[in-house]
C-alpha positions as CSV (number, residue, x, y, z in Angstrom):
1,M,-42.2,-0.9,41.1
2,F,-41.1,2.7,40.7
3,K,-37.4,1.8,41.3
4,S,-37.6,-1.0,38.7
5,K,-39.1,1.4,36.2
6,K,-36.2,3.8,36.8
7,K,-33.7,1.0,36.3
8,Y,-35.5,0.0,33.1
9,V,-35.4,3.6,31.7
10,A,-31.7,3.9,32.6
11,L,-30.9,0.6,30.9
12,A,-32.9,1.6,27.8
13,A,-30.9,4.9,27.7
14,S,-27.6,3.1,27.9
15,V,-28.6,0.7,25.1
16,A,-29.6,3.7,23.0
17,V,-26.3,5.4,23.5
18,L,-24.5,2.2,22.6
19,A,-26.6,1.8,19.5
20,L,-25.9,5.4,18.5
21,T,-22.2,4.9,19.0
22,A,-22.2,1.8,16.9
23,T,-24.1,3.3,14.0
24,S,-21.9,6.5,13.9
25,F,-18.7,4.5,13.7
26,T,-17.5,5.0,10.1
27,P,-14.4,3.9,8.2
28,A,-13.0,7.4,8.5
29,Q,-12.9,6.9,12.3
30,A,-11.4,3.4,12.2
31,A,-7.9,2.9,13.4
32,P,-5.2,1.8,11.0
33,K,-4.8,-2.0,11.1
34,N,-1.3,-1.7,12.7
35,L,-2.1,1.5,14.7
36,A,0.9,3.6,15.4
37,R,3.2,0.7,14.5
38,A,2.6,1.2,10.7
39,V,5.7,3.3,10.4
40,V,8.9,2.9,12.4
41,Q,11.6,5.5,13.0
42,P,15.3,4.8,12.3
43,D,16.3,5.2,15.9
44,W,13.8,2.5,16.9
45,L,15.0,0.1,14.2
46,E,18.7,0.7,15.1
47,K,17.9,-0.3,18.7
48,N,16.0,-3.4,17.7
49,L,18.2,-4.9,14.9
50,D,19.2,-7.8,17.2
51,D,15.7,-8.6,18.3
52,P,15.0,-12.1,16.8
53,K,11.3,-11.1,16.4
54,V,12.2,-8.2,14.2
55,V,12.9,-9.1,10.6
56,V,14.2,-6.4,8.3
57,V,13.5,-6.7,4.6
58,E,15.0,-4.5,1.8
59,V,12.9,-4.1,-1.4
60,S,14.9,-1.8,-3.7
61,T,14.8,-1.3,-7.5
62,E,18.4,-0.4,-8.3
63,P,20.4,-3.5,-9.3
64,G,23.1,-4.4,-6.9
65,I,22.2,-1.8,-4.3
66,Y,21.7,-4.4,-1.5
67,E,25.0,-6.1,-2.3
68,R,26.9,-2.7,-2.0
69,G,25.6,-2.3,1.5
70,H,22.4,-2.8,3.5
71,I,21.0,-2.5,7.0
72,R,22.5,-5.1,9.3
73,N,20.6,-8.4,9.4
74,A,18.3,-7.3,6.5
75,V,17.2,-9.9,4.0
76,K,16.7,-9.1,0.3
77,I,13.5,-9.3,-1.8
78,T,13.8,-9.1,-5.5
79,W,10.3,-7.7,-6.3
80,H,10.0,-9.1,-9.9
81,T,10.8,-12.7,-8.8
82,D,10.0,-13.0,-5.1
83,L,6.7,-11.0,-5.1
84,V,5.1,-12.0,-8.4
85,D,4.2,-15.1,-10.3
86,T,6.9,-15.4,-12.9
87,V,4.7,-17.3,-15.4
88,N,1.3,-15.6,-15.0
89,R,0.8,-11.9,-14.6
90,D,-0.2,-12.1,-10.9
91,V,1.1,-11.7,-7.4
92,V,3.2,-14.4,-5.9
93,S,1.2,-17.5,-4.9
94,A,0.4,-18.2,-1.3
95,A,2.6,-21.3,-1.3
96,N,5.6,-19.5,-2.8
97,F,5.3,-16.5,-0.6
98,Q,5.2,-18.7,2.5
99,K,8.3,-20.5,1.3
100,F,10.1,-17.2,0.8
101,A,8.9,-15.8,4.1
102,Q,10.0,-18.8,6.1
103,A,13.4,-18.8,4.5
104,A,13.8,-15.2,5.4
105,G,13.3,-16.1,9.1
106,I,9.7,-14.8,9.3
107,S,7.4,-16.4,11.8
108,Q,3.8,-15.8,12.9
109,D,4.8,-13.4,15.6
110,S,7.5,-11.5,13.6
111,T,7.5,-7.8,13.2
112,V,8.4,-7.3,9.5
113,V,10.1,-3.9,8.7
114,L,10.4,-3.1,5.1
115,Y,12.6,-0.4,3.5
116,G,13.9,0.4,0.1
117,D,15.2,3.1,-2.3
118,K,13.1,5.7,-4.1
119,N,11.0,6.8,-1.1
120,N,10.1,3.2,-0.2
121,W,8.3,2.8,-3.5
122,F,8.6,-1.0,-3.7
123,A,8.9,-1.5,0.0
124,A,5.2,-0.4,0.1
125,W,4.5,-3.0,-2.6
126,G,6.1,-5.5,-0.4
127,A,4.0,-4.4,2.6
128,W,0.9,-4.8,0.5
129,I,1.9,-8.4,-0.4
130,F,2.7,-9.2,3.2
131,N,-0.7,-7.9,4.2
132,L,-2.5,-9.8,1.4
133,Y,-1.2,-13.1,2.9
134,G,-2.0,-12.4,6.5
135,A,1.2,-11.0,8.1
136,K,0.0,-9.5,11.4
137,D,2.7,-6.9,12.0
138,V,4.0,-5.1,8.9
139,R,5.8,-1.8,9.1
140,I,7.7,0.6,6.8
141,L,10.9,2.3,7.8
142,D,10.3,6.1,7.7
143,G,12.4,7.6,5.0
144,G,13.7,4.3,3.7
145,R,17.2,3.7,2.5
146,I,17.9,7.3,1.5
147,K,17.3,8.8,4.9
148,W,19.1,5.9,6.6
149,E,22.2,6.8,4.5
150,K,21.9,10.5,4.9
151,D,21.7,10.1,8.6
152,G,25.1,8.4,8.4
153,R,23.8,5.1,9.8
154,A,25.8,2.0,9.2
155,L,25.4,-0.4,6.3
156,T,27.0,-3.8,5.9
157,T,27.8,-6.2,3.0
158,A,27.5,-9.2,5.3
159,V,24.6,-11.5,4.5
160,T,22.9,-13.1,7.6
161,T,21.8,-16.7,7.6
162,K,18.3,-16.9,9.0
163,T,16.8,-19.7,11.1
164,K,13.7,-20.9,9.2
165,G,10.5,-19.2,10.4
166,N,7.1,-20.7,10.8
167,F,5.0,-18.1,8.9
168,T,1.9,-19.6,7.3
169,S,0.2,-17.7,4.5
170,T,-3.5,-17.2,4.7
171,R,-5.7,-17.2,1.6
172,L,-5.2,-14.0,-0.4
173,D,-7.2,-11.2,1.2
174,K,-9.5,-9.9,-1.5
175,T,-10.6,-6.9,0.6
176,M,-7.2,-5.3,-0.2
177,R,-7.0,-6.1,-4.0
178,A,-9.2,-4.7,-6.7
179,T,-9.9,-6.5,-10.0
180,L,-11.0,-5.2,-13.4
181,L,-14.3,-7.0,-13.8
182,Q,-15.5,-6.9,-10.2
183,D,-14.3,-3.5,-9.0
184,I,-13.0,-1.2,-11.8
185,I,-15.5,-1.4,-14.6
186,P,-18.5,-0.9,-12.4
187,V,-16.8,2.3,-11.1
188,A,-15.8,3.5,-14.6
189,K,-19.4,3.0,-15.8
190,K,-20.8,4.8,-12.7
191,R,-22.6,1.7,-11.4
192,V,-21.1,2.0,-7.9
193,K,-19.6,4.8,-5.8
194,V,-16.0,4.5,-5.0
195,D,-13.2,7.0,-4.6
196,L,-10.8,6.0,-7.4
197,I,-7.3,7.5,-7.0
198,D,-4.9,7.7,-10.0
199,I,-1.5,8.2,-8.3
200,R,0.5,8.8,-11.5
201,S,1.9,12.1,-12.6
202,A,-0.4,14.8,-14.0
203,D,1.0,14.1,-17.5
204,E,0.3,10.4,-17.3
205,Y,-3.2,11.1,-15.9
206,S,-4.1,13.5,-18.7
207,G,-2.7,11.3,-21.4
208,K,0.0,13.6,-22.4
209,I,2.5,10.8,-21.9
210,F,2.1,7.0,-21.7
211,A,4.7,6.3,-19.1
212,P,7.4,8.2,-17.1
213,A,10.7,8.9,-18.8
214,G,12.8,5.8,-18.9
215,F,9.9,3.4,-18.4
216,Q,8.5,1.1,-21.1
217,E,5.1,2.1,-22.6
218,L,2.9,-0.8,-21.7
219,A,-0.6,0.4,-22.7
220,V,-1.8,1.2,-26.2
221,R,-4.0,4.0,-25.0
222,A,-3.1,6.9,-22.7
223,G,-5.3,8.7,-20.2
224,H,-7.1,7.6,-17.0
225,I,-10.1,5.7,-15.8
226,P,-13.2,7.9,-15.9
227,G,-14.0,9.3,-12.5
228,A,-10.5,8.9,-11.1
229,I,-9.0,11.7,-9.0
230,N,-5.3,12.5,-9.6
231,V,-3.2,12.6,-6.4
232,P,0.4,11.9,-7.3
233,W,2.0,9.4,-5.0
234,G,5.0,11.6,-4.2
235,L,2.8,14.1,-2.4
236,N,2.5,11.6,0.5
237,V,6.2,12.1,1.6
238,N,8.5,15.0,2.6
239,A,11.6,15.9,0.7
240,D,13.6,13.4,2.8
241,G,11.3,10.6,1.9
242,T,9.6,10.5,5.4
243,F,5.8,10.3,5.5
244,K,4.0,13.6,6.0
245,P,2.2,14.1,9.4
246,V,-1.2,12.4,9.7
247,A,-3.0,15.8,9.8
248,D,-1.3,16.8,6.5
249,L,-2.1,13.5,4.9
250,K,-5.8,13.7,5.9
251,K,-5.9,17.3,4.5
252,L,-4.2,16.3,1.2
253,Y,-7.0,13.8,0.5
254,A,-9.8,15.7,2.1
255,D,-9.0,18.7,-0.2
256,K,-9.8,16.2,-3.1
257,G,-13.0,15.1,-1.5
258,I,-11.6,11.9,0.0
259,D,-12.3,11.4,3.7
260,G,-12.6,7.6,4.0
261,K,-16.4,7.6,4.3
262,Q,-16.7,5.4,1.2
263,P,-14.4,2.7,-0.2
264,I,-11.2,3.8,-2.0
265,I,-9.3,2.1,-4.9
266,T,-5.7,3.2,-5.8
267,Y,-4.0,2.5,-9.1
268,C,-1.0,3.5,-11.2
269,R,0.8,1.9,-14.2
270,I,1.5,-1.6,-12.8
271,G,0.3,-1.3,-9.2
272,E,3.6,-0.6,-7.5
273,R,3.6,3.2,-7.0
274,S,-0.1,3.0,-5.9
275,S,1.0,0.6,-3.1
276,L,2.5,3.5,-1.3
277,T,-0.7,5.5,-1.5
278,W,-2.6,2.3,-0.4
279,F,-0.2,2.1,2.6
280,V,-0.8,5.7,3.6
281,L,-4.6,5.5,3.3
282,S,-5.0,2.0,4.7
283,E,-2.3,1.5,7.3
284,I,-1.7,5.1,8.4
285,L,-5.1,6.7,8.1
286,G,-7.2,3.6,8.5
287,Y,-9.4,4.0,5.5
288,D,-11.0,1.1,3.5
289,V,-8.7,0.8,0.5
290,K,-8.0,-1.7,-2.3
291,N,-5.0,-1.5,-4.6
292,Y,-5.6,-2.3,-8.3
293,D,-2.4,-3.9,-9.4
294,G,-3.7,-4.5,-12.9
295,S,-3.7,-0.7,-13.1
296,W,-3.4,1.3,-16.3
297,T,-1.4,-1.5,-18.1
298,E,-4.5,-3.7,-17.9
299,Y,-7.2,-1.1,-18.1
300,G,-5.5,0.8,-21.0
301,N,-5.3,-2.3,-23.1
302,T,-8.8,-3.6,-22.4
303,V,-11.3,-3.6,-25.3
304,G,-14.7,-2.2,-24.5
305,V,-14.0,0.0,-21.5
306,P,-14.3,3.8,-21.4
307,I,-11.3,6.1,-20.9
308,S,-10.7,9.8,-20.3
309,N,-8.0,11.4,-22.3
310,P,-8.0,15.2,-21.9
311,S,-4.7,15.5,-24.0
312,G,-6.3,13.8,-27.1
313,T,-3.5,11.2,-27.4
314,I,-5.7,8.1,-27.3
315,W,-3.7,6.3,-30.0
316,G,-0.5,8.3,-29.5
317,N,-1.4,11.2,-31.8
318,S,-2.5,14.7,-30.6
């Protein structure tokens, strides 16, 4: 009887430890969905360009840049036709994304490596779309196209014909995408607690300017969503476009009070720059993050929602 009691006490203690471990597991401690595979180095990619399971995808913004030279075997994505619905303002449909992915040679077990110009700006948008539709292994090339070129690595103008893949789109994963009515307005009106990150420049955030130089003004009001914290997207990368070390990234956001212990939403002007911040927080740091692709273009044009405009340029006048 005594031995049985000891066994019972030991078992109860083990259960208690397991319960404590389970309840203390927070989003901040969670591993990124793709673990250390979220970012690949140029050396790794160069060695794996001929692996049929590795599909390299370029998503750049400069017209004709892919045609002038690209990484060998890379396929091209034109973000404003391949990744969006060209009729509705929405992301590409599941059916059209599946059609594109299969034509690009992507299968269920493919490792998709995206890269692009401008610090992987739109490559991160592409990574977000791939994740929305259930791609299991999505990575970004560290430093993107600029670093690849600066390192003197080879580019080619040859376009590779791909064998059709068997990738099947899942239903759009709503845990990665924020919407105005369901997610943003409750935060702006302080009904729910979420870390809202405005990744635009300080002047866009304050309302001093409506859009960066050279970009079309798409909102009738300037400023930011009430409660949003400003962490410009460019702070995530080094001068050469590579991602900053994990410790530095954690500190960057922790200094702003963001540690992953509560949900996070990122936004910018149309949702593309904020995709890079989404990638850093979700795929590298493992936090619970949604990207609001409606962003300021939608919010700044919506009637009946509050805005914050420290610069006093609500209607374009100071």
